[in-house]
C-alpha positions in Angstrom: 148.4 66.6 152.4 148.2 62.9 152.7 144.4 63.3 153.7 143.7 65.3 150.7 145.7 62.8 148.6 143.7 60.1 150.2 140.4 61.8 149.8 141.0 62.4 146.3 142.2 58.9 145.4 139.0 57.3 147.2 137.2 59.5 145.0 138.9 58.1 141.8 140.6 61.6 141.2 144.3 62.5 140.2 146.7 64.5 142.8 149.8 66.3 142.5 151.9 67.7 145.2 152.5 71.3 144.6 154.5 74.2 145.9 152.5 77.4 146.2 154.3 80.7 146.1 150.9 82.5 146.5 151.2 83.3 150.2 147.5 82.0 150.8 146.2 82.0 154.1 147.7 78.6 154.7 151.3 80.5 154.8 149.8 82.3 158.0 148.4 79.0 159.5 151.4 77.1 158.7 153.3 79.0 161.3 150.9 77.3 164.0 149.3 74.5 162.8 149.9 72.2 159.8 148.1 73.2 156.4 147.6 72.2 152.7 145.9 73.9 150.1 143.2 72.1 147.6 143.7 73.6 144.0 141.1 72.7 141.3 142.3 72.9 137.6 141.2 76.5 135.5 140.9 76.2 131.9 143.9 76.8 130.2 145.9 77.2 133.7 144.7 80.8 134.0 144.1 81.8 137.7 144.0 85.1 139.7 142.6 86.6 136.3 139.2 87.8 135.5 139.3 85.0 132.2 139.8 82.1 135.3 137.0 79.4 135.0 136.9 76.5 136.6 134.2 74.3 135.6 131.6 73.4 138.0 132.2 69.5 138.5 135.8 70.4 139.2 134.6 73.1 141.9 132.2 70.4 143.5 134.8 67.8 143.4 137.4 69.9 145.4 134.4 71.1 147.8 134.0 67.3 148.3 137.6 66.6 149.2 137.5 69.4 152.0 134.3 68.2 153.3 136.0 64.5 153.5 139.1 65.8 155.2 137.4 67.8 157.4 134.7 65.2 158.4 137.9 62.8 159.0 139.6 65.5 161.1 136.5 65.8 163.1 136.2 62.0 164.0 139.9 61.4 164.9 
């Protein structure tokens, strides 16, 4: 989570720690390795619904944070 927050900060993006009850893949991975999820905002807070929409810029920002974290982990 710290690496995700650091990557967001370096890109000038806000971050917020949240607990997810959704049980995504991270829930299973967390049993064997540290895990975190990167959430990007959906318009109106709608998620897991056909009306869910996230602007391309937010999707790209989330993907870039993931890239930054993976790159950092790969070089440590």
